[in-house]
NUGUSE-523704 format. One record per residue (C-alpha): x, y, z; residue in three letters; residue number from 1. Coordinates in steps of 0.02 Angstrom, whole numbers, padded with zeros to 5 digits. Layout:
<nodes>
        x        y        z   code   pos
        X        Y        Z    ALA   NUM
...
</nodes>
This chain:
<nodes>
        x        y        z   code   pos
    00000    00000    00000    MET     1
    00060    00174   -00041    LEU     2
    00096    00291    00105    PRO     3
   -00028    00430    00138    ARG     4
    00098    00563    00085    GLU     5
    00126    00477   -00083    LYS     6
   -00061    00465   -00117    ILE     7
   -00079    00648   -00071    SER     8
    00062    00693   -00190    SER     9
   -00016    00591   -00331    ILE    10
   -00184    00676   -00300    TYR    11
   -00105    00849   -00307    LYS    12
   -00011    00804   -00466    SER    13
   -00154    00728   -00566    TYR    14
   -00321    00782   -00493    SER    15
   -00332    00943   -00595    GLY    16
   -00305    00863   -00764    GLU    17
   -00415    00712   -00723    ILE    18
   -00552    00831   -00665    PHE    19
   -00544    00929   -00829    ARG    20
   -00550    00765   -00925    TYR    21
   -00704    00710   -00828    LEU    22
   -00791    00877   -00858    ILE    23
   -00761    00856   -01045    LYS    24
   -00831    00680   -01043    LEU    25
   -00978    00704   -00928    SER    26
   -01024    00882   -00973    GLY    27
   -01066    00914   -00790    ASP    28
   -00954    00989   -00658    ARG    29
   -01044    00909   -00510    ASP    30
   -01035    00736   -00587    SER    31
   -00852    00763   -00628    ALA    32
   -00816    00805   -00445    GLU    33
   -00903    00646   -00386    ASP    34
   -00815    00542   -00519    LEU    35
   -00646    00615   -00474    LEU    36
   -00668    00557   -00295    GLN    37
   -00718    00384   -00357    GLU    38
   -00565    00376   -00468    VAL    39
   -00449    00407   -00322    PHE    40
   -00547    00288   -00209    GLU    41
   -00522    00151   -00338    LYS    42
   -00339    00199   -00353    PHE    43
   -00314    00184   -00165    ILE    44
   -00404    00017   -00156    VAL    45
   -00309   -00052   -00305    TYR    46
   -00139    00003   -00241    THR    47
   -00177   -00073   -00071    SER    48
   -00195   -00243   -00156    GLU    49
   -00069   -00230   -00298    LYS    50
    00086   -00131   -00336    GLU    51
    00085   -00010   -00483    ILE    52
    00243    00058   -00559    GLN    53
    00257    00246   -00538    GLU    54
    00252    00277   -00727    ASN    55
    00083    00186   -00734    LYS    56
   -00008    00298   -00609    TYR    57
   -00068    00423   -00739    ARG    58
   -00129    00293   -00866    PRO    59
   -00218    00200   -00726    PHE    60
   -00306    00359   -00670    LEU    61
   -00359    00407   -00846    TYR    62
   -00423    00233   -00886    THR    63
   -00519    00225   -00723    THR    64
   -00591    00400   -00751    ALA    65
   -00646    00355   -00926    HIS    66
   -00729    00192   -00872    ASN    67
   -00817    00270   -00723    LEU    68
   -00882    00414   -00829    CYS    69
   -00948    00298   -00964    VAL    70
   -01036    00194   -00832    ASN    71
   -01106    00352   -00753    HIS    72
   -01175    00412   -00920    LEU    73
   -01251    00242   -00957    ILE    74
   -01335    00241   -00786    LYS    75
   -01409    00411   -00825    GLN    76
   -01472    00337   -00988    ASN    77
   -01385    00466   -01093    ARG    78
   -01223    00478   -01186    THR    79
   -01191    00664   -01175    HIS    80
   -01298    00818   -01154    PRO    81
   -01249    00872   -01329    ALA    82
   -01261    00783   -01496    ASN    83
   -01148    00641   -01551    PHE    84
   -01030    00752   -01651    ASP    85
   -00997    00856   -01497    GLU    86
   -00974    00699   -01394    MET    87
   -00842    00638   -01515    GLU    88
   -00752    00804   -01500    ASP    89
   -00764    00796   -01311    SER    90
   -00676    00628   -01309    LEU    91
   -00529    00701   -01404    LYS    92
   -00399    00771   -01287    THR    93
   -00239    00864   -01303    ASP    94
   -00168    00726   -01195    ASP    95
   -00055    00637   -01316    THR    96
    00017    00539   -01170    TYR    97
   -00147    00442   -01152    HIS    98
   -00151    00408   -01340    GLU    99
    00030    00350   -01335    LEU   100
   -00010    00235   -01190    MET   101
   -00148    00152   -01289    VAL   102
   -00036    00136   -01443    ALA   103
    00102    00063   -01335    ASP   104
   -00016   -00067   -01262    GLU   105
   -00073   -00113   -01438    LEU   106
    00106   -00132   -01498    ASN   107
    00150   -00239   -01347    LYS   108
    00001   -00352   -01384    LYS   109
    00048   -00367   -01568    ILE   110
    00225   -00415   -01523    TYR   111
    00168   -00539   -01391    SER   112
    00057   -00619   -01524    LEU   113
    00203   -00620   -01644    MET   114
    00308   -00714   -01515    GLU   115
    00187   -00861   -01530    THR   116
    00225   -00877   -01715    MET   117
    00372   -00964   -01796    ASP   118
    00532   -00866   -01833    ALA   119
    00506   -00862   -02021    GLU   120
    00330   -00790   -02005    SER   121
    00395   -00656   -01886    ARG   122
    00533   -00614   -02011    SER   123
    00408   -00600   -02154    ILE   124
    00295   -00487   -02052    PHE   125
    00436   -00373   -01996    ILE   126
    00510   -00361   -02172    MET   127
    00340   -00317   -02245    HIS   128
    00264   -00203   -02112    LYS   129
    00416   -00121   -02037    GLU   130
    00543   -00140   -02176    GLY   131
    00421   -00093   -02314    GLY   132
    00477   -00236   -02427    LEU   133
    00354   -00303   -02554    ASN   134
    00312   -00488   -02577    TYR   135
    00442   -00515   -02714    ASP   136
    00582   -00436   -02613    GLU   137
    00539   -00541   -02460    ILE   138
    00528   -00698   -02567    ALA   139
    00699   -00663   -02640    GLU   140
    00778   -00631   -02469    ASN   141
    00707   -00790   -02393    LEU   142
    00716   -00900   -02548    SER   143
    00528   -00925   -02551    LEU   144
    00398   -00900   -02686    SER   145
    00299   -00738   -02691    SER   146
    00140   -00838   -02672    ARG   147
    00205   -00919   -02512    THR   148
    00250   -00748   -02441    VAL   149
    00079   -00678   -02485    ARG   150
   -00008   -00828   -02405    ARG   151
    00100   -00816   -02247    ARG   152
    00064   -00629   -02227    ILE   153
   -00122   -00663   -02246    LYS   154
   -00113   -00799   -02111    ASN   155
   -00013   -00685   -01996    ILE   156
   -00140   -00545   -02016    MET   157
   -00284   -00665   -01979    VAL   158
   -00197   -00726   -01821    ARG   159
   -00159   -00549   -01766    LEU   160
   -00338   -00493   -01801    TYR   161
   -00410   -00639   -01702    ASP   162
   -00289   -00610   -01558    GLY   163
   -00324   -00424   -01548    LEU   164
   -00511   -00455   -01559    LYS   165
   -00503   -00582   -01417    ASN   166
   -00408   -00455   -01311    GLU   167
   -00536   -00318   -01345    GLY   168
   -00427   -00205   -01453    PHE   169
   -00544   -00234   -01601    ILE   170
   -00732   -00243   -01588    SER   171
</nodes>
């Protein structure tokens, strides 16, 4: 469990930006205040049971805030006081850190899925997606036919799609 001083420091550091994020999502200052308290209650409970690395505090708080706000809006049987276009805009933030966190988690999942594949399939995927090589160039480098390379990439993409869908990255 984190010491009281550490929790207080984390609250002082992140409460303002989390509060602004909750106002944007909920459209209501009073709800945002209540949700902010819930976010930190959940943070305290979670950190009393499990340890979180210090660089994961902010992502944890944002994810918790987002989930609590969505649940709150569902309970109120509304999505946002404004129309859907405005709701979409309200979900966009200047917080590129949160977006980078999500992208990082996606990349980690892709690479963990890639680890379950054979070495040649991983090589084909990396050459094609990261190296920008076409099927013929990959085939030449690995002494395979272009058709085999094309088929392997298709199979890799299907496995990645299924894995990401099972993990909730794709709906």
